[in-house]
Backbone as CSV, one residue per row, in Angstrom:
resi,resn,N_x,N_y,N_z,CA_x,CA_y,CA_z,C_x,C_y,C_z
1,MET,-10.607,54.712,29.816,-11.063,55.870,30.411,-10.560,56.368,32.259
2,PRO,-10.981,57.361,32.468,-10.249,57.808,33.833,-11.081,57.306,34.680
3,ARG,-10.454,57.088,35.923,-11.415,56.617,36.787,-10.579,57.661,38.035
4,ARG,-12.194,58.400,38.745,-11.667,58.824,40.169,-11.842,57.977,41.742
5,ILE,-10.890,58.277,42.362,-10.813,57.597,42.918,-10.672,57.863,44.815
6,SER,-11.315,58.035,45.418,-11.781,58.762,46.960,-10.954,57.939,47.476
7,ILE,-10.159,58.975,48.360,-9.589,58.455,49.364,-9.913,59.407,50.865
8,ARG,-10.990,58.777,51.519,-11.383,59.451,52.820,-10.429,58.665,54.197
9,GLN,-10.002,60.260,54.171,-9.410,60.139,55.995,-9.404,61.006,56.434
10,SER,-9.336,60.830,58.354,-9.931,61.895,58.540,-8.355,63.216,58.603
11,VAL,-8.918,64.402,58.851,-7.593,65.582,59.076,-6.716,65.450,60.114
12,MET,-7.396,65.162,61.284,-6.973,64.543,62.327,-6.223,62.986,62.755
13,ALA,-6.339,62.543,61.218,-5.837,61.112,61.898,-4.536,60.994,62.907
14,ALA,-3.708,61.467,61.902,-2.504,61.770,62.677,-2.503,61.952,64.059
15,ASP,-2.823,62.801,64.580,-3.425,63.307,65.884,-4.236,62.618,66.692
16,GLU,-5.320,61.739,66.217,-6.612,60.730,66.803,-5.224,59.280,67.266
17,LYS,-4.417,59.209,66.551,-3.426,58.122,67.008,-2.336,58.576,67.976
18,ILE,-2.069,59.728,68.366,-1.218,60.085,69.442,-2.066,60.209,70.669
19,ALA,-3.182,60.785,70.376,-3.932,61.049,71.682,-4.596,59.486,72.374
20,ASN,-4.661,58.268,71.108,-4.853,57.012,71.844,-3.618,56.354,72.539
21,ARG,-2.723,56.947,71.905,-0.947,56.385,72.403,-1.291,57.133,73.660
22,LEU,-1.628,58.504,74.040,-1.662,58.919,75.912,-2.569,58.083,76.398
23,ARG,-3.555,57.779,75.456,-4.710,57.433,76.789,-4.157,56.039,77.481
24,ARG,-3.539,55.154,76.343,-3.372,53.795,77.081,-2.266,54.032,77.571
25,ASP,-1.431,55.238,77.759,-0.057,55.083,78.418,-0.243,55.889,80.360
26,LEU,-1.205,56.276,79.944,-2.069,56.919,80.915,-2.559,55.898,81.904
27,LYS,-3.236,55.210,80.945,-4.057,54.415,81.768,-3.249,52.802,82.516
28,ASP,-2.074,53.173,81.855,-0.910,51.847,82.445,-0.316,52.698,83.649
29,ARG,0.023,54.008,83.857,0.028,54.488,84.889,-0.751,55.153,85.600
30,GLY,-2.016,54.317,85.662,-2.899,55.120,86.823,-3.079,56.192,86.596
31,ILE,-2.979,57.063,85.359,-3.756,58.351,85.794,-4.437,58.886,84.915
32,LEU,-5.602,59.885,85.777,-6.619,60.353,85.133,-6.169,61.665,84.777
33,MET,-7.057,62.266,83.117,-6.737,63.227,82.559,-8.216,63.850,82.416
34,VAL,-8.093,65.034,82.782,-9.609,65.576,82.540,-9.387,67.045,82.136
35,ASN,-9.989,67.075,80.746,-9.787,68.408,79.432,-11.113,69.401,79.842
36,LEU,-10.415,70.837,80.311,-11.426,71.799,81.329,-11.792,72.331,79.663
37,ILE,-12.883,72.840,79.356,-13.140,73.509,78.496,-14.274,74.650,78.730
38,GLY,-13.894,76.063,78.121,-14.980,76.667,78.655,-14.643,77.817,77.839
39,SER,-15.575,79.037,78.038,-15.203,80.687,77.316,-14.188,81.143,77.850
40,PRO,-13.720,82.251,77.348,-12.773,82.738,78.410,-13.378,83.929,79.552
41,GLY,-12.601,83.801,80.847,-13.507,83.734,81.887,-14.669,83.343,82.755
42,ALA,-14.824,82.136,82.244,-15.641,81.073,82.741,-15.129,80.555,84.145
43,GLY,-14.020,80.943,84.295,-13.525,80.537,85.636,-12.790,79.551,85.943
44,LYS,-12.237,78.942,84.786,-11.251,77.737,84.727,-10.125,77.577,86.029
45,THR,-9.416,78.256,85.096,-7.879,78.827,86.542,-8.520,79.080,87.960
46,THR,-9.493,80.056,88.348,-10.000,79.705,89.360,-10.251,78.815,89.832
47,LEU,-11.702,77.859,88.858,-11.395,76.512,89.628,-10.675,75.310,90.286
48,LEU,-9.744,75.414,89.301,-7.926,74.607,89.386,-7.437,75.320,90.924
49,GLU,-7.307,76.443,90.702,-6.749,76.668,91.808,-7.408,76.237,93.388
50,SER,-8.868,76.218,93.388,-9.644,75.820,94.372,-9.763,73.733,94.632
51,THR,-9.698,73.772,93.345,-9.506,72.728,93.341,-8.098,71.814,93.600
52,LEU,-7.087,72.425,93.533,-5.806,72.121,94.097,-5.553,72.297,95.349
53,ALA,-6.131,73.146,95.895,-6.349,73.354,97.860,-6.799,72.408,98.542
54,GLY,-5.988,72.238,99.172,-6.937,70.895,100.307,-7.414,69.659,99.630
55,THR,-6.977,69.040,98.991,-6.882,67.379,98.458,-5.689,66.808,98.445
56,ASP,-5.879,65.953,98.595,-4.791,64.825,98.782,-4.705,64.161,97.401
57,LEU,-4.773,64.553,96.360,-4.920,64.204,95.088,-3.651,64.754,94.726
58,ARG,-2.848,63.997,93.738,-1.453,64.623,93.733,-1.769,65.193,92.105
59,SER,-1.576,66.439,91.606,-2.163,67.065,90.304,-0.919,67.554,89.908
60,ALA,-1.190,67.651,88.420,-0.183,68.611,87.348,-1.434,68.834,86.419
61,VAL,-0.815,70.193,86.130,-1.776,71.373,85.103,-0.842,71.561,84.038
62,ILE,-1.648,71.364,82.475,-1.536,72.036,81.721,-2.011,72.745,80.710
63,GLU,-1.780,74.046,80.891,-2.481,75.158,80.660,-2.079,75.570,79.290
64,GLY,-3.167,76.044,78.290,-3.226,76.588,76.878,-3.374,77.876,77.055
65,ASP,-3.200,78.781,76.468,-3.787,79.870,76.133,-2.892,80.189,74.595
66,ILE,-3.336,80.856,74.416,-3.027,81.870,72.608,-1.389,82.410,73.235
67,ALA,-1.496,83.489,74.223,-0.087,83.771,74.500,-0.245,83.760,76.100
68,THR,0.989,84.209,76.907,0.939,84.991,78.076,1.289,83.376,79.194
69,SER,2.089,83.344,79.967,1.816,81.947,80.821,1.181,83.057,82.624
70,ARG,0.199,83.243,82.264,-0.014,83.836,83.726,-0.890,82.842,84.164
71,ASP,-1.955,82.080,83.382,-2.448,81.087,84.446,-0.965,79.970,84.861
72,ALA,-0.626,79.211,83.970,0.321,78.061,84.523,1.345,79.116,85.700
73,GLU,1.592,80.147,86.195,2.059,81.104,87.086,0.940,80.969,88.414
74,ARG,0.145,81.237,87.866,-0.771,80.824,89.350,-0.996,79.651,89.649
75,ILE,-1.345,78.734,88.657,-1.235,77.058,89.203,0.024,76.736,89.804
76,ALA,1.189,77.054,89.431,2.579,77.151,89.578,2.653,77.253,91.479
77,ARG,1.894,78.722,91.670,2.048,79.227,93.064,1.194,78.649,94.012
78,THR,0.484,77.315,93.505,-0.339,76.471,94.414,0.656,75.331,94.895
79,GLY,1.602,75.120,94.507,3.075,74.108,94.717,2.785,72.809,93.424
80,THR,1.459,72.963,92.482,1.499,72.065,91.870,2.285,71.963,90.257
81,GLN,3.098,70.827,89.565,3.398,70.963,88.262,2.345,71.357,87.706
82,ALA,3.164,72.384,86.963,2.319,73.670,85.751,3.177,73.255,84.715
83,VAL,2.406,73.039,83.397,3.140,73.544,81.760,2.098,74.507,81.210
84,GLN,3.064,75.369,80.479,2.430,76.285,79.638,1.898,76.156,78.099
85,ILE,1.136,76.081,77.234,1.424,75.764,75.828,0.491,77.039,75.538
86,ASN,1.735,77.984,74.362,0.847,78.916,73.713,1.053,78.568,72.416
87,THR,-0.391,78.770,71.958,-0.684,78.111,70.398,-0.462,79.584,69.367
88,HIS,-0.323,80.429,69.901,0.373,81.649,69.138,-0.998,81.688,67.934
89,GLY,-2.088,82.017,68.349,-3.278,82.277,67.481,-4.111,80.871,67.568
90,GLY,-3.771,79.848,67.505,-4.468,78.774,67.224,-5.397,78.708,68.662
91,CYS,-6.805,77.724,68.439,-8.109,78.310,68.913,-8.098,77.326,69.554
92,HIS,-7.029,76.235,69.955,-7.097,74.940,70.691,-6.145,74.105,70.724
93,LEU,-6.258,73.207,71.859,-4.624,72.521,72.031,-5.093,71.293,70.733
94,GLU,-3.640,70.454,70.800,-3.894,69.208,69.981,-3.162,68.312,70.477
95,ALA,-3.609,66.592,70.762,-2.628,65.662,71.343,-1.298,65.901,70.999
96,HIS,-0.326,66.456,69.734,1.042,66.657,69.886,1.290,67.480,70.317
97,LEU,0.432,68.579,70.962,1.002,69.764,72.296,0.950,68.723,73.808
98,VAL,0.046,68.049,73.688,-0.344,67.826,75.225,0.758,67.061,75.204
99,GLU,0.950,65.764,74.230,2.210,65.063,74.121,3.682,65.703,75.253
100,LYS,3.705,66.525,74.658,4.800,67.178,74.719,5.303,67.697,76.166
101,ALA,4.057,68.195,76.286,3.712,68.977,77.546,3.971,67.627,79.050
102,LEU,3.481,66.506,78.722,3.657,65.594,79.325,4.882,65.249,80.118
103,GLU,5.761,65.152,78.506,7.491,64.706,78.783,8.088,65.825,79.887
104,GLU,7.348,67.196,79.930,7.832,67.556,81.146,7.600,67.703,82.794
105,LEU,6.446,66.853,82.684,6.220,66.518,83.943,6.668,65.345,84.186
106,ALA,7.183,65.406,85.906,6.779,64.278,86.765,5.919,63.166,86.794
107,LEU,5.565,62.464,86.122,3.980,61.993,86.052,4.355,60.636,86.767
108,ASP,5.393,59.858,87.474,5.165,59.019,88.894,4.897,59.404,89.786
109,LYS,4.470,61.434,90.264,4.459,62.030,91.194,2.559,62.316,91.266
110,VAL,1.953,61.858,89.781,0.698,62.561,89.386,-0.297,61.365,89.944
111,ASP,-1.402,61.547,90.149,-2.969,60.936,90.105,-3.947,61.829,88.799
112,ILE,-3.414,63.060,88.793,-4.162,63.311,88.004,-3.333,64.590,87.445
113,VAL,-4.178,64.318,85.710,-3.407,65.715,84.935,-4.422,66.498,84.482
114,PHE,-4.655,67.589,84.917,-5.610,68.526,84.280,-4.989,69.446,83.234
115,ILE,-5.961,69.457,82.286,-5.768,70.729,80.870,-6.740,71.544,80.753
116,GLU,-5.923,72.729,81.225,-7.359,74.138,80.993,-7.254,74.374,79.657
117,ASN,-8.114,73.434,78.463,-8.062,74.427,77.283,-7.873,75.625,76.802
118,VAL,-7.802,76.205,75.196,-7.741,77.121,75.097,-9.022,77.937,75.146
119,GLY,-9.761,78.796,75.663,-10.750,79.549,76.065,-11.745,79.798,74.808
120,ASN,-12.277,78.781,74.736,-13.307,78.738,73.242,-14.598,77.481,73.527
121,LEU,-15.570,77.505,73.175,-16.814,76.597,73.610,-16.986,75.775,71.995
122,VAL,-16.086,76.111,71.078,-16.471,75.271,69.767,-15.328,74.141,69.417
123,CYS,-13.835,75.010,68.811,-12.933,74.357,68.863,-12.141,72.884,69.354
124,PRO,-11.965,73.510,70.703,-11.467,72.044,71.722,-12.163,71.251,71.660
125,ALA,-13.396,70.962,71.345,-14.639,70.009,71.771,-14.306,69.114,70.634
126,GLU,-13.711,69.793,69.334,-13.866,68.553,68.267,-12.214,67.647,67.862
127,PHE,-11.591,67.745,69.252,-10.388,67.379,68.926,-10.080,66.725,70.417
128,ASP,-9.732,65.336,70.176,-9.106,64.407,71.154,-7.866,64.829,71.741
129,LEU,-7.698,64.683,72.983,-6.022,64.986,73.448,-5.920,63.722,74.366
130,GLY,-6.642,62.758,74.219,-6.146,61.739,75.094,-7.188,61.792,76.686
131,GLU,-7.573,62.470,76.418,-8.373,62.483,78.227,-9.233,61.853,78.547
132,ASP,-9.805,61.336,79.433,-10.363,60.302,79.730,-12.340,60.996,79.686
133,TYR,-11.709,62.373,80.106,-13.301,62.870,80.214,-13.392,64.852,79.887
134,LYS,-13.883,65.095,78.937,-13.813,66.499,78.796,-15.084,66.786,79.533
135,VAL,-14.963,68.523,80.530,-15.334,68.729,81.125,-15.851,70.309,80.953
136,ALA,-17.155,70.806,80.391,-17.777,71.719,80.122,-18.033,72.512,81.144
137,VAL,-17.016,73.778,81.059,-17.283,74.951,82.055,-17.792,76.210,81.756
138,CYS,-19.099,76.237,82.341,-19.994,77.470,81.816,-20.323,77.782,83.181
139,SER,-19.973,79.647,82.952,-20.189,80.364,83.595,-21.306,81.258,84.140
140,LEU,-22.397,81.768,85.220,-23.794,82.156,85.162,-23.549,83.503,84.579
141,PRO,-22.295,84.082,84.616,-22.881,85.794,83.918,-22.896,85.494,82.172
142,GLU,-22.357,84.228,81.607,-23.010,83.843,80.197,-24.053,83.685,79.822
143,GLY,-25.068,83.595,80.764,-26.357,83.337,80.215,-26.961,81.755,79.916
144,PRO,-28.254,81.734,79.988,-28.551,80.043,80.169,-28.143,79.428,79.077
145,ASP,-27.912,79.924,77.797,-28.584,79.584,75.868,-27.474,78.693,75.805
146,LYS,-26.512,78.647,76.260,-24.652,78.306,75.826,-25.126,76.930,75.162
147,PRO,-25.705,75.754,76.074,-25.967,74.762,75.782,-26.162,74.042,73.990
148,LEU,-27.236,74.756,74.068,-28.088,74.650,72.499,-27.338,75.293,71.616
149,LYS,-26.400,76.584,71.648,-25.661,77.504,70.920,-24.785,76.836,70.967
150,TYR,-23.921,76.003,71.555,-22.680,75.196,71.552,-23.213,73.427,72.077
151,PRO,-23.599,72.576,71.121,-24.323,71.412,71.447,-23.103,70.762,71.344
152,HIS,-22.394,70.703,70.375,-21.131,69.578,70.760,-20.808,69.235,71.732
153,LEU,-19.894,70.239,72.308,-19.255,70.734,73.871,-20.006,69.588,74.817
154,PHE,-21.560,69.833,74.900,-22.319,69.660,75.972,-22.706,67.911,75.957
155,CYS,-22.524,67.787,74.026,-22.980,66.386,74.445,-22.161,65.575,74.594
156,GLU,-20.691,65.945,74.507,-19.523,65.176,74.887,-18.750,64.936,76.242
157,ALA,-19.485,65.941,77.263,-18.811,66.019,78.541,-19.767,65.176,79.384
158,GLY,-17.868,64.656,79.909,-18.594,64.016,80.990,-19.258,64.845,82.866
159,ALA,-18.662,65.493,82.368,-19.714,66.811,83.650,-19.507,67.976,83.331
160,VAL,-20.942,68.899,83.867,-21.242,70.031,82.823,-20.773,70.881,84.784
161,LEU,-19.997,71.711,84.332,-19.764,72.741,85.527,-20.239,74.130,85.366
162,LEU,-21.211,74.954,86.630,-21.892,75.624,86.141,-21.409,76.682,87.435
163,THR,-20.430,77.790,86.744,-19.659,78.339,87.734,-19.969,79.823,88.320
164,LYS,-19.156,80.565,88.932,-19.494,81.722,89.861,-21.494,81.906,90.152
165,ILE,-21.755,80.689,90.579,-23.283,80.658,90.832,-23.369,81.848,91.894
166,ASP,-22.056,82.259,92.990,-22.512,83.887,94.073,-22.942,84.602,92.977
167,LEU,-23.068,84.730,92.617,-23.723,86.123,91.311,-24.845,85.824,90.876
168,ASN,-25.362,84.846,91.165,-27.028,84.833,91.110,-28.347,85.475,91.736
169,LYS,-27.208,86.279,92.866,-27.701,87.383,93.604,-28.060,89.184,93.129
170,HIS,-27.045,88.932,91.872,-26.671,89.766,91.034,-27.450,90.230,89.382
171,ILE,-27.400,88.897,89.033,-27.227,88.413,87.364,-28.687,87.468,87.444
172,PRO,-29.893,87.904,87.018,-30.413,86.895,86.895,-30.278,85.505,86.053
173,PHE,-30.862,84.104,86.514,-30.385,83.533,85.312,-31.346,82.322,85.455
174,ASP,-32.167,81.664,84.497,-32.703,80.833,84.260,-32.065,79.267,84.581
175,ARG,-31.961,78.980,85.562,-31.558,77.564,85.713,-32.503,75.985,85.036
176,GLU,-33.843,76.477,84.704,-34.382,75.312,84.522,-34.329,75.124,83.160
177,LEU,-34.015,76.774,82.538,-33.382,76.402,80.787,-32.247,75.942,80.513
178,PHE,-31.325,76.116,81.384,-29.762,76.021,80.977,-29.788,74.597,81.550
179,TRP,-30.036,73.808,82.642,-29.816,71.973,83.315,-31.023,71.463,82.087
180,GLY,-32.370,72.160,81.974,-33.189,71.437,80.956,-32.305,70.919,79.254
181,ASP,-31.952,72.044,78.856,-31.254,71.932,77.190,-29.868,70.652,78.350
182,VAL,-29.182,70.968,79.079,-28.097,69.541,79.274,-28.691,68.688,79.238
183,SER,-29.957,68.607,80.083,-29.913,67.258,80.266,-30.519,66.743,78.685
184,ARG,-31.617,67.038,77.861,-32.125,66.992,76.915,-30.386,66.486,75.893
185,LEU,-29.709,67.235,75.727,-28.239,67.173,74.984,-27.740,65.746,75.171
186,ASN,-27.550,66.118,76.842,-26.514,64.872,77.302,-27.095,64.452,78.982
187,PRO,-28.087,63.563,78.635,-28.796,62.779,80.135,-27.466,62.564,81.032
188,ASN,-26.598,61.697,80.693,-25.959,61.230,81.648,-24.514,61.700,82.031
189,ALA,-24.576,63.455,81.786,-23.644,64.555,82.617,-24.069,64.197,83.767
190,LYS,-22.858,64.809,84.367,-22.493,65.064,85.962,-23.152,66.326,85.921
191,LYS,-23.858,66.806,86.448,-23.974,68.152,86.595,-23.938,68.595,87.822
192,ILE,-22.896,69.546,87.809,-22.666,70.802,89.665,-22.594,71.677,89.254
193,GLU,-22.836,72.699,89.949,-23.335,74.094,90.460,-21.992,74.581,91.330
194,ILE,-21.069,74.964,90.879,-20.030,75.649,91.965,-19.891,77.493,92.090
195,SER,-19.506,77.186,93.056,-18.280,78.757,93.441,-17.302,78.667,93.905
196,ALA,-16.311,78.786,93.275,-14.679,78.242,93.443,-14.818,79.444,94.729
197,THR,-15.173,80.636,94.331,-14.387,81.348,95.587,-15.226,81.015,96.666
198,ALA,-16.427,80.979,96.751,-17.197,80.906,98.223,-17.040,79.186,98.542
199,GLY,-16.629,78.384,97.647,-16.654,77.088,98.115,-18.216,76.176,97.909
200,ASP,-18.966,76.465,97.328,-19.897,75.539,97.151,-19.827,74.692,95.890
201,GLY,-20.055,73.737,96.290,-19.923,72.572,95.398,-18.823,72.080,95.166
202,MET,-17.691,72.836,95.211,-16.149,72.207,95.670,-15.990,70.546,96.171
203,GLN,-16.967,70.405,96.882,-16.640,68.774,97.806,-17.031,68.057,96.657
204,GLU,-18.754,68.549,95.913,-18.839,67.385,95.513,-18.410,67.114,93.858
205,TRP,-17.273,68.229,93.245,-16.667,68.172,92.281,-15.488,67.260,92.647
206,LYS,-14.793,67.875,93.986,-13.729,66.739,94.031,-13.843,65.567,94.239
207,ALA,-15.288,65.288,94.984,-15.751,63.678,94.784,-15.956,63.175,93.451
208,LEU,-16.431,63.647,92.533,-16.645,63.018,91.735,-15.121,62.755,90.592
209,LEU,-14.179,63.802,91.072,-12.829,63.256,90.304,-12.489,61.886,91.054
210,SER,-12.195,62.021,92.455,-12.039,60.753,93.301,-12.777,59.602,92.690
211,ARG,-14.138,59.448,92.502,-14.584,58.521,91.521,-14.039,58.081,90.209
212,TRP,-14.079,59.725,89.606,-13.727,59.382,88.215,-11.936,58.014,87.874
213,LEU,-10.966,58.524,89.303,-9.786,58.040,89.377,-9.916,56.361,90.054
214,GLY,-11.101,56.001,90.532,-11.159,55.355,91.367,-11.859,53.889,89.929
215,GLU,-12.836,54.584,89.677,-12.822,53.993,88.238,-11.913,53.629,87.638
216,LYS,-10.894,54.122,86.713,-10.184,54.531,85.768,-8.990,53.190,86.884
217,ARG,-8.950,53.044,87.929,-7.516,52.193,88.490,-8.474,50.994,88.689
């Protein structure tokens, strides 16, 4: 009599092995890796430019985009090591792509590796890249309803950044709704409001990065 045997294995199992290997390697090196996830136009690259300016932390950036190298070129102009990954239609980065990008970096000169993931609130949150923390980046113009619409990212995030807060004088935004939903989904996430252009919240963000790095080491 024929028998049916079910074999259950994550379709991402191979990539998860790579992610775990990267995490172990970076731990041995004392390097923090932070995965920035947000919509197109949320201000991720501008946040990175401001983060890299005037800090003693040695950084490198892996830029994920469907096409072009424009974001990596912006980061490189700050004097920071930058590697561009183009997914050619893929909506997220995967660990094997990050592994190849890390091979292009002089990691002996790095304290923090930032990954700017492909602009998307859905797919990138599902994939482990070997990072220490996922950071949800949500801009004020996107509206306050994003946490409940895209809960997985906000549940996974070590920090939630609300960017472009300088635009609040032009755009109404329900802070109580936004932060209330974030707290219900993830009460332990660090919550920071930022204007990368005006400088608001940047010191708190940099202090969080320093704390995370110190805890890892």
